[in-house]
N, C-alpha and C positions, 0 to 999 in steps of 0.2 A: 750864224746870223751876225751881221755887222753890229757893232756896239751902238750905233745910232738907232738901230731898230729896237734894242732892249728898252730904251727910254719910252718909245711909243707903246710898246706892249705893257710896260709897267703902268703908264698913265691910264690905259684902257682898263686894266685889271683893278686899279685903285678906284676908278670911276664906278665900276661894277660893284665893288665891295661897298662903297659909300652909298650907292643906290639901295642896296639891301639894308644897310644899317639905318638909313633914313626912314625906311619902311618898317623898322623894328625887328629885323631878322639878322642872323649871322649865317655864314655859309657852313662853317665847322668842318670843312674838308678841303682847305686850300692847298693845292699841290700842282705841280706841273701837269700831271695827267688829267687834271680837270679844267685846263685852260686850252681853248681852241680858237682858231681864226677862220674867217670866211674866205679870204683871198690874200694874195700878195699884191701890194699896191705898185704903182708906177716907180716908186723909190726903192722897191725891192724889200720893203718891210711888211710884216703882217698887218692886215686891216680887219676890222670887224671882230676884234678879240672878245670872246665871251667866256664867262664862267659856266661850267656844266656840273652835273651830278649834285642835285640838291637833296639827296636822300638823308643826309645827316644834318641838314639845316634845322635851326631851332629859332623860335621867337626869343628875343632878348629877355633875359630874366627867367626863362623857363628851365626846368631841370634837364640835365644831360646824363644819360646812363654812362657810368664809367667803363672804360676799356679794361679788358683783362690784362694781367701782368705779362702773359705770354706774348702779347702784341707789342710790348714796350720797345724792344730793340728794333723791330721791323717798321713800326709806325714812327719813323724818325722825325716827321714834320708835325706830330701831334704833341701839344704841350703836356708837361708832366702832371698838371692839375687834373687831367682827365683820366688818370689811371688809378685803379684800386691800389691802395697801400703806398702811394707815392706822395711826395711833398706837394704843397699847393702854392707855388711861387707867385701865381697871379692873384691869389687871395679872392677866389671866386666861388669857393664852396660855401654852402649854407644848408640849413635844415629845410626839407620839404615834407609836407604832410602826405602820408600814403593815401592813395585814391580810395581804397576800401576801408579806411580807418585803421586803427591799430597802431598809432604812433607816427613816427617820422623817420626819414632817412636823410643822411647827409650826402649831397651830390653837388657837382659843379653847376653853377647857373650860367646859362648862355650869355656870353659877353663878347663884344667886338675885339677885346684883347686876344682872344683865341685866334681869330682870323689874322690879326696883326702879327702875332708871333709866327704862325705858319707861313704867312706870306713873306715875312722878313727872313725866315730860314731859307726859303726858296731863293730869294734875291741874294742872300749872303753866299749861297753856294755858287752864284754866278759872278757877283761883283765883289763880295767880301767886305761890304760896307754897312750892311743892314744892322749889325749889332750896335754900332755907334748911333745910328738913327733911333733905334729902339730905346737905348739908354736915355736919350733926350725925352722921348715920349712917355715911357713907362717906368723908367728908373733902371739902374744897373742890375743885371742878372734877373730881370723881372720874368722872363719866359722860362727860366730854369734850363737844365741841360737838354739839348736837342741834337739829333744826328749822332755821328759816331762818338761824340764826347760823352754820351750817357754811360753811366756805370751799369754793369751787368747785375741783374737781380739774383741770378743763380750761379753757384760755383761751377 
């Protein structure tokens, strides 16, 4: 795909994410496999770009069940804050009351920073500039390790 087309796709994905956030939701599964387009335009670029697969979407502020450690290395686009036993670089974990009583549980709260980090990781793999942009928005190293730079949990 020509570089001029990446910007058009980027803008359409950002508009879709902003629409979700404005309505109080996060996608929570932003990756290339969940971005589709309707057609190729006259300029040769994708048009009608849409986000798909809302199975992991959550209302902002609501609890997100953590991922298992076994998924850590393969789910390279998912922030470290969403895994059992990992650090919380996004500072999004908090205590939630259990539904059937009996105390509370610490989980990540749905936050648009999750979508921002996943989207930035995807963009960074194409352009290599997303980390600089994220540092301006969230602060240096805010997303924690993503992709092949993650340390392995098991020997």
